[in-house]
C-alpha positions as CSV (number, residue, x, y, z in Angstrom):
1,X,196.6,152.3,-53.5
2,X,199.0,151.2,-56.3
3,X,199.8,153.9,-58.6
4,X,199.3,151.8,-61.7
5,X,195.5,152.1,-60.9
6,X,195.5,155.6,-62.0
7,X,193.9,158.3,-60.0
8,X,190.9,159.1,-62.4
9,X,189.0,155.9,-62.9
10,X,190.6,154.2,-59.8
11,X,189.7,155.9,-56.4
12,X,188.1,159.0,-57.6
13,X,184.4,158.7,-57.2
14,X,181.9,159.0,-59.9
15,X,179.6,161.9,-59.9
16,X,176.8,160.0,-57.9
17,X,179.6,159.4,-55.2
18,X,179.9,155.8,-56.1
19,X,183.4,154.4,-56.4
20,X,184.4,153.1,-59.9
21,X,183.9,149.3,-60.8
22,X,185.3,147.5,-63.8
23,X,182.2,146.7,-65.4
24,X,180.2,149.9,-65.5
25,X,178.7,149.7,-62.3
26,X,177.9,146.0,-62.1
27,X,181.4,144.8,-61.3
28,X,184.1,144.9,-58.7
29,X,185.4,148.1,-57.4
30,X,188.5,149.2,-59.3
31,X,190.4,149.5,-56.1
32,X,189.6,146.1,-55.2
33,X,190.4,144.5,-58.5
34,X,193.6,146.3,-58.6
35,X,194.8,145.3,-55.0
36,X,193.8,141.6,-55.9
37,X,195.8,141.6,-59.1
38,X,198.9,142.9,-56.9
39,X,198.3,140.5,-54.2
40,X,198.5,137.7,-56.5
41,X,201.3,138.9,-58.4
42,X,203.7,140.2,-55.7
43,X,206.2,138.1,-54.0
44,X,205.9,140.5,-50.9
45,X,203.3,139.9,-48.4
46,X,201.3,143.0,-47.8
47,X,199.4,143.8,-44.6
48,X,198.1,147.2,-45.2
49,X,196.9,149.6,-48.1
50,X,196.5,153.3,-48.2
51,X,193.1,154.4,-49.7
52,X,192.2,157.9,-50.5
53,X,189.2,159.2,-48.8
54,X,187.0,161.7,-50.6
55,X,184.1,163.7,-48.8
56,X,181.7,163.2,-52.0
57,X,182.4,159.4,-51.8
58,X,179.3,157.2,-50.8
59,X,179.7,156.1,-47.4
60,X,178.3,152.7,-48.0
61,X,180.7,152.2,-51.0
62,X,183.7,153.2,-48.7
63,X,182.6,150.7,-45.9
64,X,182.2,148.0,-48.5
65,X,185.7,148.7,-49.7
66,X,187.4,148.4,-46.4
67,X,185.4,145.2,-45.7
68,X,186.4,143.8,-49.0
69,X,190.1,144.7,-48.5
70,X,190.0,143.1,-45.1
71,X,188.6,139.9,-46.6
72,X,190.8,139.9,-49.6
73,X,194.2,139.7,-48.0
74,X,193.7,140.7,-44.3
75,X,194.6,144.1,-45.2
76,X,194.4,147.0,-42.9
77,X,193.1,150.0,-44.7
78,X,194.8,153.4,-43.9
79,X,192.8,156.3,-45.3
80,X,194.2,159.4,-46.7
81,X,191.8,162.5,-46.8
82,X,191.3,164.1,-50.0
83,X,188.7,166.7,-51.0
C-alpha cells in the first residue's frame, strides 16, 4: 500500500473488523480510494499492490478489497500477514 495512506485509518481494521471507509462506513474503502488516486496521478503503470492482511479483519471486506483492486487497474493483490 502506498505509505501516504498512513497505517491507522488506512489498512488497519476498525474494532468490528471492517476496513476503514472514506465516509464513516458508507463510502469507498480507504485503501481503494488511495490506490485509485495513485493510479490516476502516477506516470508509472502498476500491476500489483501489497496489502496488509489482519487476522481480525472481516473476510468479506478483504475479498471485496481484492476484487475492487483487480477491477480498478487489473492489479494483482499480494497479501502481507499482520496480526
